[in-house]
Residue frames relative to the residue before (quaternion, step in Angstrom):
aa qw qx qy qz dx dy dz
X 1.0000 0.0000 0.0000 0.0000 0.00 0.00 0.00
X 0.2951 -0.7430 0.5739 0.1776 3.56 -0.94 0.96
X 0.0565 -0.8154 0.5761 0.0063 3.61 -0.67 1.13
X 0.0969 -0.7870 0.6086 0.0299 3.53 -0.90 0.98
X 0.2507 -0.7800 0.5639 0.1039 3.57 -0.82 1.12
X 0.1110 -0.7415 0.6596 0.0520 3.56 -0.95 0.97
X 0.0022 0.8073 -0.5881 0.0485 3.54 -0.21 1.28
X 0.0621 -0.8591 0.5078 -0.0158 3.54 0.03 1.36
X 0.4507 0.7494 -0.4215 0.2399 3.58 1.28 -0.26
X 0.6705 0.5326 -0.3323 0.3954 3.61 0.82 -0.94
X 0.5778 0.5800 -0.3784 0.4320 3.59 1.12 -0.56
X 0.6791 0.4814 -0.2671 0.4854 3.50 1.00 -0.99
X 0.6708 0.5077 -0.2905 0.4560 3.54 0.95 -0.96
X 0.6659 0.4890 -0.3211 0.4629 3.64 0.91 -0.80
X 0.6122 0.5400 -0.3440 0.4640 3.60 1.11 -0.64
X 0.6302 0.5159 -0.3370 0.4723 3.59 0.99 -0.78
X 0.6556 0.4973 -0.3227 0.4677 3.59 0.98 -0.75
X 0.6746 0.5361 -0.2976 0.4110 3.58 0.97 -0.87
X 0.6558 0.4873 -0.3351 0.4692 3.63 1.10 -0.56
X 0.2846 -0.8520 0.4232 0.1184 3.51 1.39 -0.02
X 0.6182 0.5211 -0.3680 0.4592 3.52 0.86 0.90
X 0.6684 -0.4623 0.3773 0.4440 3.57 -1.33 -0.05
X 0.6314 -0.5123 0.4160 0.4072 3.56 -1.29 0.33
X 0.2178 0.7469 -0.6010 0.1831 3.57 -0.77 1.04
X 0.6766 -0.4437 0.3609 0.4638 3.60 -1.30 0.19
X 0.6726 0.5252 -0.3158 0.4147 3.63 0.84 -0.88
X 0.6978 0.4691 -0.2894 0.4575 3.57 0.84 -0.95
X 0.6543 0.4988 -0.3211 0.4690 3.56 0.98 -0.82
X 0.6096 0.5651 -0.3447 0.4361 3.59 1.04 -0.81
X 0.6536 0.5101 -0.2967 0.4739 3.55 0.97 -0.84
X 0.6703 0.4895 -0.2967 0.4723 3.54 0.93 -0.93
X 0.6716 0.4931 -0.3106 0.4575 3.61 0.94 -0.84
X 0.5768 0.5732 -0.3942 0.4282 3.67 0.98 -0.67
X 0.6965 0.4457 -0.2751 0.4904 3.63 0.77 -1.00
X 0.6373 0.5606 -0.3218 0.4196 3.56 0.94 -0.91
X 0.6889 0.4722 -0.2622 0.4834 3.58 0.86 -1.04
X 0.6370 0.5271 -0.3262 0.4583 3.58 1.03 -0.75
X 0.6848 0.4800 -0.2837 0.4693 3.59 1.04 -0.74
X 0.7810 0.2197 -0.0877 0.5780 3.57 1.18 -0.68
X 0.1153 -0.8427 0.5233 0.0522 3.59 0.38 1.21
X 0.6206 0.5413 -0.3569 0.4410 3.59 1.07 -0.65
X 0.6385 0.4880 -0.3184 0.5029 3.64 1.06 -0.75
X 0.6232 0.5392 -0.3443 0.4497 3.59 0.94 -0.76
X 0.6587 0.5116 -0.2982 0.4641 3.51 1.00 -0.92
X 0.6521 0.5154 -0.3104 0.4613 3.62 0.94 -0.91
X 0.6723 0.4998 -0.3056 0.4525 3.59 0.88 -0.89
X 0.6357 0.5190 -0.3178 0.4750 3.57 1.01 -0.80
X 0.6450 0.5161 -0.2998 0.4772 3.58 1.01 -0.94
X 0.6706 0.5089 -0.3072 0.4438 3.60 0.90 -0.88
X 0.7711 0.3972 -0.2022 0.4548 3.55 0.75 -1.07
X 0.1155 -0.8404 0.5196 0.1022 3.56 1.10 -0.67
X 0.4664 0.6729 -0.4381 0.3712 3.59 0.82 1.00
X 0.4909 -0.6091 0.5204 0.3424 3.54 -1.26 0.45
X 0.8405 0.1540 -0.1290 0.5031 3.57 -1.29 0.45
X 0.0213 -0.8799 0.4741 -0.0236 3.49 0.93 1.10
X 0.6293 0.5535 -0.3435 0.4239 3.58 1.00 -0.78
X 0.6672 0.5036 -0.2884 0.4670 3.56 0.90 -0.92
X 0.6573 0.5193 -0.3049 0.4531 3.51 0.96 -0.97
X 0.6588 0.5164 -0.2877 0.4654 3.60 0.91 -0.97
X 0.6643 0.5195 -0.2970 0.4479 3.59 0.92 -0.94
X 0.6480 0.5178 -0.3038 0.4688 3.59 1.00 -0.77
X 0.6705 0.5039 -0.2817 0.4661 3.48 0.97 -0.98
X 0.7070 0.4669 -0.2673 0.4590 3.56 0.80 -0.94
X 0.6056 0.5386 -0.3628 0.4600 3.64 1.11 -0.56
X 0.6539 0.4746 -0.3160 0.4973 3.60 1.20 -0.46
X 0.6544 0.5178 -0.3044 0.4594 3.59 1.12 -0.79
X 0.7773 0.3927 -0.1963 0.4507 3.54 0.71 -1.11
X 0.0208 -0.7970 0.6030 -0.0249 3.53 -0.03 1.27
X 0.7998 0.1298 -0.0315 0.5852 3.54 1.11 -0.67
X 0.3710 -0.7520 0.4928 0.2325 3.60 -0.40 1.12
X 0.5897 0.5925 -0.3634 0.4113 3.57 1.16 -0.60
X 0.6002 0.5401 -0.3624 0.4655 3.61 1.16 -0.49
X 0.6180 0.5272 -0.3299 0.4808 3.54 1.09 -0.67
X 0.6213 0.5458 -0.3094 0.4694 3.55 1.05 -0.88
X 0.6728 0.4981 -0.2960 0.4600 3.55 0.94 -0.96
X 0.6089 0.5372 -0.3470 0.4693 3.59 1.04 -0.81
X 0.6676 0.5093 -0.3034 0.4505 3.57 0.87 -0.92
X 0.6902 0.4817 -0.2805 0.4615 3.59 0.76 -1.13
X 0.6999 0.4910 -0.2834 0.4344 3.59 0.77 -0.97
X 0.6351 0.5193 -0.3106 0.4800 3.55 1.08 -0.86
X 0.6434 0.5383 -0.3046 0.4512 3.55 0.92 -0.94
X 0.6988 0.4755 -0.2583 0.4677 3.54 0.94 -0.97
X 0.7018 0.4949 -0.2691 0.4360 3.60 1.08 -0.66
X 0.4976 0.7075 -0.4010 0.3018 3.57 1.15 -0.61
X 0.7003 0.4600 -0.3262 0.4378 3.68 0.67 -0.95
X 0.6585 0.5169 -0.3271 0.4384 3.59 0.95 -0.79
X 0.6697 0.4966 -0.2994 0.4641 3.59 0.96 -0.84
X 0.6410 0.5204 -0.3178 0.4662 3.57 1.04 -0.76
X 0.6406 0.5192 -0.3273 0.4616 3.57 0.98 -0.88
X 0.6682 0.5103 -0.3086 0.4449 3.61 0.84 -0.90
X 0.6756 0.4892 -0.2947 0.4664 3.54 0.96 -0.91
X 0.7281 0.4523 -0.2691 0.4392 3.61 0.70 -1.03
X 0.5294 0.5994 -0.4014 0.4464 3.58 1.24 -0.39
X 0.7325 0.4117 -0.2269 0.4925 3.62 1.04 -0.72
X 0.8614 0.1991 -0.0194 0.4669 3.58 0.85 -0.98
X 0.2852 0.8038 -0.4946 0.1669 3.65 1.19 0.24
X 0.6708 0.5235 -0.3167 0.4191 3.61 0.98 -0.74
X 0.7272 0.4147 -0.2206 0.5005 3.58 1.22 -0.52
X 0.6488 0.5805 -0.3050 0.3861 3.59 1.20 -0.04
X 0.6934 -0.4765 0.3455 0.4157 3.55 -1.34 0.12
X 0.4981 -0.6423 0.5034 0.2931 3.50 -1.35 0.41
X 0.7727 0.2165 -0.0955 0.5890 3.55 1.27 -0.44
X 0.0166 0.8120 -0.5768 0.0874 3.55 -1.00 0.95
X 0.2093 -0.7347 0.6294 0.1420 3.57 -1.10 0.80
X 0.1316 -0.7235 0.6708 0.0968 3.56 -1.20 0.73
X 0.0722 -0.8241 0.5614 -0.0214 3.55 -0.57 1.18
X 0.1357 -0.7531 0.6411 0.0587 3.56 -0.74 1.16
X 0.1431 0.8302 -0.5126 0.1656 3.59 -0.42 1.13
X 0.4424 -0.6030 0.5721 0.3368 3.51 -1.44 0.05
X 0.2772 -0.8503 0.4403 0.0796 3.51 -0.36 1.42
X 0.3055 -0.7558 0.5076 0.2789 3.58 1.25 -0.33
X 0.7388 -0.4206 0.2230 0.4770 3.57 0.98 0.80
X 0.4324 0.7114 -0.4784 0.2796 3.65 1.12 0.05
X 0.7231 -0.4137 0.2643 0.4859 3.60 1.08 -0.44
X 0.5671 -0.5983 0.4411 0.3549 3.54 -1.20 0.50
X 0.7966 0.0385 -0.0109 0.6032 3.53 1.13 -0.68
X 0.0112 0.7837 -0.6186 0.0553 3.54 -1.18 0.78
X 0.1904 -0.7481 0.6240 0.1210 3.61 -0.85 0.93
X 0.2216 0.7625 -0.5764 0.1930 3.54 -0.62 1.15
X 0.5253 -0.6104 0.4527 0.3828 3.58 -0.82 -0.93
X 0.1989 -0.7409 0.6306 0.1175 3.50 -1.29 0.52
X 0.8143 -0.0855 -0.0002 0.5741 3.59 -0.48 1.21
X 0.7226 -0.4632 0.2347 0.4562 3.57 1.02 0.88
X 0.6137 0.5193 -0.3455 0.4841 3.61 1.31 0.01
X 0.5812 -0.5805 0.4315 0.3728 3.61 -0.98 0.82
X 0.0736 0.8054 -0.5810 0.0918 3.62 -0.87 0.89
X 0.2230 -0.7114 0.6362 0.1983 3.47 -1.36 0.38
X 0.2221 -0.7691 0.5897 0.1065 3.55 -0.93 0.95
X 0.1014 -0.7913 0.6010 0.0483 3.59 -0.84 0.99
X 0.2377 -0.8189 0.5149 0.0877 3.52 -0.35 1.34
X 0.3014 -0.8139 0.4695 0.1619 3.53 -0.15 1.32
X 0.6022 0.5629 -0.3619 0.4354 3.57 1.13 -0.56
X 0.6965 0.4419 -0.2754 0.4938 3.58 1.02 -0.80
X 0.5876 0.5412 -0.3811 0.4654 3.62 1.07 -0.61
X 0.6491 0.4952 -0.3037 0.4912 3.65 1.00 -0.82
X 0.6790 0.5071 -0.3022 0.4365 3.60 0.83 -1.00
X 0.7160 0.4353 -0.2418 0.4893 3.56 0.93 -0.87
X 0.3313 -0.7723 0.4565 0.2924 3.54 1.38 -0.26
X 0.3089 0.7178 -0.5405 0.3117 3.53 1.02 0.94
X 0.2166 0.8456 -0.4581 0.1678 3.57 0.77 1.03
X 0.5602 0.6042 -0.3905 0.4107 3.56 1.23 -0.23
X 0.6233 -0.5321 0.4093 0.4010 3.58 -1.24 0.48
X 0.6585 0.5345 -0.3308 0.4138 3.58 0.89 -0.83
X 0.6902 0.4674 -0.2833 0.4743 3.58 0.92 -0.83
X 0.6526 0.4940 -0.3136 0.4814 3.62 1.01 -0.76
X 0.6337 0.5313 -0.3338 0.4524 3.56 0.97 -0.85
X 0.6567 0.5147 -0.3073 0.4576 3.59 0.93 -0.90
X 0.6263 0.5488 -0.3129 0.4568 3.58 1.07 -0.89
X 0.6832 0.4907 -0.2848 0.4597 3.55 0.78 -1.02
X 0.6600 0.4817 -0.2992 0.4928 3.63 0.90 -0.92
X 0.6084 0.5527 -0.3630 0.4389 3.63 0.94 -0.67
X 0.7084 0.4434 -0.2675 0.4796 3.58 0.85 -0.91
X 0.6019 0.5294 -0.3572 0.4794 3.57 1.11 -0.54
X 0.6267 0.5358 -0.3224 0.4651 3.57 1.09 -0.75
X 0.5819 0.5616 -0.3520 0.4713 3.60 1.15 -0.65
X 0.6815 0.4846 -0.2808 0.4710 3.54 0.92 -1.02
X 0.5889 0.5585 -0.3535 0.4651 3.61 1.09 -0.66
X 0.6475 0.5246 -0.3000 0.4642 3.52 0.92 -0.98
X 0.6586 0.5158 -0.3060 0.4545 3.59 0.94 -0.93
X 0.6401 0.5335 -0.3016 0.4634 3.54 1.00 -0.95
X 0.7357 0.4174 -0.2451 0.4738 3.60 0.80 -0.95
X 0.5986 0.5103 -0.3623 0.5000 3.57 1.26 -0.22
X 0.3480 -0.7627 0.4752 0.2673 3.60 1.37 -0.14
X 0.5777 0.5497 -0.4009 0.4509 3.59 0.89 0.90
X 0.5488 -0.6099 0.4491 0.3537 3.60 -1.23 0.20
X 0.6465 -0.5241 0.3730 0.4102 3.55 -1.18 0.43
X 0.6456 0.5247 -0.3256 0.4494 3.57 1.01 -0.73
X 0.6638 0.4877 -0.2986 0.4820 3.56 0.97 -0.87
X 0.6281 0.5393 -0.3258 0.4565 3.59 1.02 -0.84
X 0.6249 0.5504 -0.3160 0.4547 3.54 1.05 -0.90
X 0.6712 0.4711 -0.3119 0.4798 3.60 0.94 -0.80
X 0.6060 0.5413 -0.3694 0.4509 3.63 1.07 -0.61
X 0.6349 0.5453 -0.3363 0.4317 3.58 1.14 -0.59
X 0.4682 0.6549 -0.4520 0.3841 3.57 1.24 0.02
X 0.6141 0.4800 -0.3483 0.5207 3.55 1.28 -0.36
X 0.4302 -0.7486 0.4318 0.2608 3.61 -0.48 1.14
X 0.6118 0.5411 -0.3606 0.4504 3.59 1.14 -0.50
X 0.6546 0.4903 -0.3001 0.4910 3.55 1.05 -0.81
X 0.6179 0.5454 -0.3433 0.4505 3.58 1.05 -0.73
X 0.6237 0.5380 -0.3325 0.4594 3.60 1.00 -0.73
X 0.6337 0.4999 -0.2998 0.5086 3.54 1.05 -0.85
X 0.6752 0.5125 -0.3125 0.4288 3.65 0.72 -0.98
X 0.7214 0.4193 -0.2568 0.4877 3.59 0.75 -0.99
X 0.6201 0.5288 -0.3582 0.4556 3.60 1.05 -0.59
X 0.6487 0.5140 -0.3269 0.4562 3.57 0.95 -0.87
X 0.6651 0.5005 -0.3148 0.4561 3.61 0.87 -0.94
X 0.6413 0.5164 -0.3273 0.4637 3.62 1.03 -0.78
X 0.6782 0.4813 -0.2871 0.4753 3.60 0.84 -1.00
X 0.6334 0.5319 -0.3096 0.4691 3.61 0.99 -0.85
X 0.6307 0.5284 -0.3169 0.4718 3.57 0.99 -0.90
X 0.6833 0.4809 -0.2894 0.4670 3.57 0.85 -0.86
X 0.6229 0.5368 -0.3357 0.4595 3.56 1.08 -0.69
X 0.6636 0.4976 -0.3010 0.4706 3.59 0.97 -0.84
X 0.6984 0.4765 -0.2496 0.4721 3.54 1.04 -0.90
X 0.4826 -0.7027 0.4145 0.3186 3.56 1.21 -0.34
X 0.8093 0.0292 -0.0338 0.5857 3.59 1.23 0.33
X 0.6018 -0.5653 0.4253 0.3707 3.56 -1.31 0.30
X 0.0695 0.7685 -0.6255 0.1158 3.56 -0.26 1.30
X 0.1521 -0.8343 0.5272 0.0529 3.59 -0.30 1.33
X 0.1087 -0.8408 0.5296 0.0290 3.51 0.36 1.29
X 0.6332 0.5491 -0.3237 0.4390 3.64 1.21 -0.49
X 0.4714 0.7014 -0.4306 0.3167 3.61 1.28 -0.31
X 0.3730 -0.7620 0.4839 0.2145 3.59 -0.71 1.01
X 0.7841 -0.0395 0.0021 0.6194 3.59 1.27 -0.40
X 0.7274 -0.4673 0.2907 0.4100 3.57 -1.33 0.08
X 0.6525 0.5118 -0.3104 0.4648 3.60 1.29 -0.29
X 0.4509 0.7477 -0.4211 0.2454 3.58 1.23 -0.34
X 0.7129 0.4583 -0.2746 0.4543 3.56 0.75 -1.05
X 0.6493 0.5035 -0.3239 0.4690 3.60 1.00 -0.77
X 0.6309 0.5182 -0.3404 0.4665 3.62 1.00 -0.76
X 0.6506 0.5208 -0.3254 0.4467 3.60 0.91 -0.91
X 0.6707 0.4996 -0.3037 0.4565 3.56 0.88 -0.91
X 0.6916 0.4903 -0.2772 0.4522 3.55 0.92 -0.91
X 0.7531 0.3493 -0.1676 0.5317 3.59 1.23 -0.59
X 0.2426 0.8030 -0.5168 0.1710 3.62 1.21 0.42
X 0.6794 0.4985 -0.2983 0.4483 3.58 0.83 -0.97
X 0.6605 0.5014 -0.3059 0.4677 3.56 0.98 -0.83
X 0.6347 0.5205 -0.3404 0.4586 3.55 0.97 -0.78
X 0.6444 0.5310 -0.3121 0.4531 3.58 1.01 -0.81
X 0.6762 0.4752 -0.2970 0.4783 3.56 0.94 -0.86
X 0.6498 0.5306 -0.3006 0.4538 3.53 1.00 -0.87
X 0.6061 0.5579 -0.3278 0.4625 3.59 1.08 -0.78
X 0.6830 0.4694 -0.2795 0.4848 3.55 0.85 -1.00
X 0.6165 0.5474 -0.3407 0.4518 3.60 1.00 -0.76
X 0.6541 0.5169 -0.3044 0.4608 3.59 0.91 -0.95
X 0.6753 0.4967 -0.2984 0.4564 3.56 0.87 -1.01
X 0.6886 0.4930 -0.2896 0.4460 3.59 0.82 -1.03
X 0.7080 0.4372 -0.2668 0.4862 3.60 1.05 -0.61
X 0.4637 -0.7008 0.4280 0.3327 3.59 1.32 -0.08
X 0.4003 0.7102 -0.4780 0.3269 3.57 1.20 0.56
X 0.5373 -0.6143 0.4527 0.3592 3.61 -1.06 0.59
X 0.3483 -0.7656 0.5038 0.1967 3.57 -0.96 0.85
X 0.2601 0.7913 -0.5133 0.2065 3.60 1.23 0.40
X 0.5924 0.6127 -0.3606 0.3789 3.53 1.07 -0.67
X 0.6732 0.4732 -0.2915 0.4878 3.55 1.25 -0.41
X 0.7731 0.3811 -0.1618 0.4806 3.63 1.16 -0.42
X 0.7204 0.4876 -0.2854 0.4023 3.58 0.70 -0.96
X 0.4944 -0.6733 0.4604 0.3006 3.57 -1.03 0.73
X 0.6222 0.5378 -0.3314 0.4624 3.58 1.34 -0.19
X 0.6998 0.4250 -0.2472 0.5183 3.58 1.29 -0.15
X 0.0379 -0.8090 0.5857 0.0309 3.58 -1.22 0.31
X 0.2491 -0.6864 0.6564 0.1896 3.48 -1.48 0.24
X 0.8274 -0.0955 0.0015 0.5534 3.56 -0.50 1.21
X 0.7165 -0.4535 0.2352 0.4750 3.54 1.09 0.78
X 0.6486 0.4907 -0.3220 0.4846 3.60 1.23 0.07
X 0.2101 -0.8119 0.5378 0.0863 3.56 -0.58 1.15
X 0.8411 0.2596 -0.1644 0.4451 3.57 -1.35 0.25
X 0.2652 0.7989 -0.4987 0.2066 3.56 1.05 0.75
X 0.5230 0.6398 -0.4020 0.3943 3.56 1.27 -0.30
X 0.5944 0.5619 -0.3606 0.4483 3.58 1.13 -0.60
X 0.6634 0.4772 -0.3161 0.4819 3.58 0.97 -0.75
X 0.6381 0.5157 -0.3341 0.4639 3.61 0.95 -0.83
X 0.6672 0.4970 -0.3019 0.4655 3.60 0.93 -0.83
X 0.6156 0.5528 -0.3254 0.4577 3.55 1.07 -0.80
X 0.6669 0.4852 -0.2998 0.4796 3.57 1.00 -0.86
X 0.5834 0.5693 -0.3711 0.4447 3.59 1.14 -0.57
X 0.6742 0.4885 -0.2928 0.4703 3.57 0.91 -0.96
X 0.6194 0.5210 -0.3377 0.4805 3.59 1.06 -0.73
X 0.6019 0.5599 -0.3344 0.4609 3.60 1.08 -0.74
X 0.6722 0.4818 -0.2980 0.4767 3.59 0.93 -0.90
X 0.6268 0.5366 -0.3243 0.4626 3.60 1.08 -0.76
X 0.7822 0.3977 -0.1783 0.4452 3.54 0.75 -1.12
X 0.7545 0.3923 -0.2038 0.4850 3.58 0.91 -0.98
X 0.7749 0.3307 -0.1512 0.5170 3.59 1.06 -0.83
X 0.3773 -0.7757 0.4316 0.2639 3.57 1.42 0.02
X 0.3716 0.7325 -0.4767 0.3133 3.55 1.03 0.82
X 0.3400 -0.7011 0.5865 0.2210 3.58 -1.28 0.50
X 0.6938 -0.4867 0.3046 0.4349 3.60 -1.14 0.35
X 0.6539 0.5146 -0.3269 0.4480 3.60 0.89 -0.82
X 0.6635 0.4956 -0.3003 0.4732 3.55 0.94 -0.86
X 0.6245 0.5248 -0.3246 0.4788 3.59 1.08 -0.76
X 0.6666 0.5171 -0.3073 0.4403 3.58 0.96 -0.83
X 0.7144 0.4617 -0.2413 0.4672 3.59 1.22 -0.54
X 0.3660 0.7654 -0.4688 0.2458 3.55 1.30 -0.07
X 0.4958 -0.6332 0.5079 0.3087 3.56 -1.17 0.63
X 0.6537 -0.5538 0.3567 0.3726 3.55 -1.10 0.74
X 0.6889 0.4810 -0.2964 0.4541 3.61 0.82 -1.00
X 0.6387 0.5149 -0.3305 0.4667 3.60 1.05 -0.77
X 0.6029 0.5675 -0.3484 0.4395 3.61 1.03 -0.79
X 0.6725 0.5140 -0.2796 0.4532 3.53 0.82 -1.09
X 0.6858 0.4867 -0.2841 0.4605 3.53 0.88 -0.97
X 0.6481 0.5037 -0.3229 0.4712 3.62 0.99 -0.77
X 0.6371 0.5235 -0.3354 0.4556 3.58 0.93 -0.85
X 0.6757 0.4948 -0.3074 0.4517 3.60 0.82 -0.89
X 0.6261 0.5436 -0.3121 0.4637 3.52 1.08 -0.82
X 0.6488 0.5403 -0.2759 0.4593 3.54 0.98 -1.03
X 0.6932 0.4822 -0.2654 0.4653 3.55 0.82 -1.04
X 0.6541 0.5149 -0.3084 0.4604 3.54 1.00 -0.82
X 0.6703 0.4950 -0.2976 0.4660 3.61 0.95 -0.93
X 0.7081 0.4650 -0.2665 0.4597 3.55 0.78 -1.05
X 0.6655 0.5197 -0.3025 0.4423 3.57 1.02 -0.80
X 0.7288 0.4452 -0.2459 0.4584 3.54 1.08 -0.69
X 0.6577 0.5086 -0.3032 0.4657 3.55 1.15 -0.62
X 0.7018 0.4697 -0.2718 0.4616 3.56 0.88 -0.95
X 0.4589 -0.6794 0.4986 0.2815 3.51 -1.04 0.85
X 0.5541 -0.5852 0.4512 0.3834 3.61 -1.13 0.58
X 0.4483 -0.7013 0.4885 0.2618 3.60 -0.93 0.95
X 0.4247 -0.6810 0.5438 0.2454 3.54 -1.27 0.57
X 0.4972 0.6715 -0.4292 0.3429 3.56 1.30 -0.06
């Protein structure tokens, strides 16, 4: 596999140094202007992700709130850079025969788009690692960064086995039922590569117990959101939560993949190749069964 690294961080970091001032909307805006000019593909991706007017001003305000300490950004960059080879080795040891021949790894300032994102760079499959979000979420340990990288590689594996492009796959994720499958597959695949269930996204020690105790409720709530046409960000984004617990959709999706493994006797590769219509039907069946069997939580 041919791997190309796009390490854009130093351009942003050097611009912060050159403005020679404290972190503020103004200094970050100057740094971002040069940064986006040097990396038009990243600029395009960020604009596509955020879909906002006056993107430079919006990003600058957001990052000025995120970046309390530039040294944390530096740590996110150094630790991510150091962890990449280990994560790639672990992943390719399991899935090299089913993966792409070419891959971009992009270290970038995401303006809040996310710590990890599987997409494309100049039309080539890529994983984007948002150093600002890695620092903000304090995912600075090797274990957390390794899990994040493997998670995004698992998304690309899913895309490859679905025989579709990252862009097309991303549009398929607009369906909340497909999104549950997609994130669940990447989570289960991540755990398979790591050799066990390591919940790096858990906000505290009670997170996994709460998710297990509220599985039925989460299933019912997910269906309710979909049927009412409400955005399901509350189940995925780190900025959202249910009863104080964020990113619970990853657990729900993970349980769906386990359901396919145990009840339908499927392996990960078979699950990754499922037809779109079958995926939607299986997700609905899972949510219905789990939502009806589990008792409503008192939490």
